[in-house]
N, C-alpha and C positions, 0 to 999 in steps of 0.2 A: 906749369904747375909742379910737375915732378922735379924739375930742376930747382925750383924754389924750396920745396920740402927737403930735398937732399942737402941744400945749403944750411938749413936750420934743423938738423937732425936732433940735436940736444934739446932744443926748444920744443920740438914735437914730442920727444920722449918725456919731458917734464909735464907737458900738457896732458898726455895720456896717463901718466902716473898719478897726477893729482885728480884727474877725472875719475879714475878707478877708485882711489882712496875716498873721494867724496861720495861716490855711488855706494861703496860698501858701508860707509858710515850711516847711510840711511837705513840699511838693513839692521844694523845694531840697535837702532832706536826702538824697534819692536821688542827686542830682547830686554832692553833697558826698561821699557814700560811694563813688561811682564814682571820683572823683578820689583819694580815699584809697587805694583798691585799686590804681589805676594807679601811684601813687607807691610803694606798698609793693612792687609787682611789679617796678618798676625798681630798687629798692634805694636810692633817693635819700633819705638821712637828713636833709639840710638841708630838702628839700621836705616831708618828713614832719613835721618840727618846725614849719615854717611853716604847714602845713595844720592841724596840731593846735592851734596858737595861734589861728588863724582860727576853727576849730570851737568852741573855748571861748568866744570873743567872740560868735560867731553864736548859740550856744545860750543865752548869757546875755541877749542882745538879744531872742531869741525868747521867753524867759521873761518879760521885761518886757512885750512886746506881749500875751502871753497873760494876764498879770495885769491889764493895762489893759482888755482885752476883757472879762474876767470882772467887773472892778469896774464898768464902765459898764453891762453887762447887768444886774447886780444893782441898780444905781440906777434903772434903768427899771422894774423889778418892784416897787420900794418905792413 
């Protein structure tokens, strides 16, 4: 097993990197929801649209990172 992992160091590094990024992105969701609630409470429609567009882009990027993490982890198992 160790010999196999040494052979695929870069693939292992990418898997760990994208796993860490994906995990940290879940933490940021709480902060994002807090900002949404603050903006809704203030009644700021322009701010709400801005945070909505940011959220859409953020979740799309989060999906890409999760896909890459899954892809690289599957390549290690093959």
